[in-house]
C-alpha positions, 0 to 999 in steps of 0.5 A: 699804286706805285711809290714814286718817291724813290724816283723823285729823290733820284730826279732831285739828286741828278738835277743838283748834280747837273747844276753843280757841274754847270756852275763849277767852271765859274765857281771862283768868279762867283766866290770873288767879291766885287772889290778888295782894298789895299791899305797903304801910305799917303800919295806921293810915297813909294808904297802908294805907287806900289799899291796903285800899280798892283791895284791896276793889274789886279783890276785889269785881270777882272772881275774883281776890282782893287781899290787903293786906300791911303792912310797916314802910316802903317801903324794906322791901317795895320789894326784894320788889316789884322781884323779883316776890315782891310783885305791887303796892305803894303808894308815893309819887312821890318815893320811887319816883324815888329807888328807880327811879334808885337811889343810883348815878344819883340823890342829893339833896344826897348822900342816897338811902336807897332800894334800887335797884328798876329793875324797878318799873313804874307801874300808875296815878297816884293822889291827891296828898299835901299838905305844907308848912311850918308856923308858929305863928299869931302868928309874924312869919314871913309868907312862905317867904323869911322863914324865912332865919335862923330855927330850922327842924326838921331831920335827921329820922333816923326820917322821912327823907322829911320831910328831903326835904320841907323841903329842897325847900321851902327850895329853893322860896325859893332857900334851903338848910339852911345858910340856917337854924338846924337844930333836930334832931328824930327824926320828923315829930310831934317837929318839931311838938312843937318848934314847940308848945314854942317850941324851933323857929320853923318845922316841917313836916307833912302837911295835914289830919292829927290832929297839926296839929289838936292843935297848933292847939288848943294854940298856934294854927298856920298853914301858910306859903304857898310861892312858886307862881310859875313860877320857884318851881315850877321850883326845886321840880322841879329840887330833887327830881323828883316834887314840884310845887306846888298852891294850897289854898283858905282854910279848906279845912283846919286851918291854911290861913288864906288861899289857900295854896301847898303842896308836893304829891306823888302816891301811886302804885300800882306793880307790877313789869315781870314782872307779867302783862298779864292781872293788870294789866288786870284790876286796872285795870278793877276800879278804873276801873269802881268808882272811885265806890266808893272815895271813901266808904272814905277821904278820900284817894280824893276826888282818886283819879280816872280823869283822874289815872291816866295822866300825863306828870308821873311818875317811873317808866315805866308797865307795858305793860298799863297803857299799853294800858289807857289807850290804850283809854280815850283817856288816852294821848298823844304826851307820855306816849309821850315820857316813857315812852321817857325813863324806860325808858332810865334802866334799859335 
């Protein structure tokens, strides 16, 4: 009798190969989950608007839906992101630096309020946020060095990020909190109220926001120009990694009365290192292919560009699938390789 077992083995192997070939074209779709979630700040914030815009274009690309999940703040959802319970998050570069390194490795003047999140990974660098010191329009304070000895809003227990902003702006002028008279305020809008009411000489706020327009209508305000020299930029970067300086043109926003050097820091779309390559690649491709659809959704997307997506000026390492994606788009280079290795070595 003829032994048919070799023929049967051949038939099984050929059948398996045919199945693999037949399904290979839809392999990525099969590996994608039905939905992913983006953690972000509450509705009404710039970060929520960014999350909603990104979710819209990712969902529109199909088949994977993207869902926005707001939290009270970054420190609330970052641990969920680090553990993989959340897929993505929208966070700023400074907070990600503090969180990625953790309180044991990084404290700024003894402070690091962020939870340690060593498993977070950068998906793409987004647009910059702009903040600076603000004074009354008729104030005799003309330069950042002039704030020495003046009443400056500080403490910010409900808005610790603002403490870091002003700490860095002081460092830009070669100053510390000991060089000014601190006016304690709980949060960012309270600081501007203190300026309006005459209880403070200097405060801090984001550029282009409603509170600054309100203050300008009430008493007239202007943003102080920081020191944009190479030395000033170095003092900023040494004080708190993640910040840098940028010059805004006169008249570009309320309170920008001349060309003004201000503090900038980037918005990040982040994930965790266990996030599948397929989810990262699909999400990046959806954003990349639909980048022109973002700007009409919110002004923050005006500077959310393909060119900014990959940069060596970052505070956490990229996800491996993001590295591969940007290599395919010819955005990756040797400098990025060096930065990636350095940042991965922080949390081996």
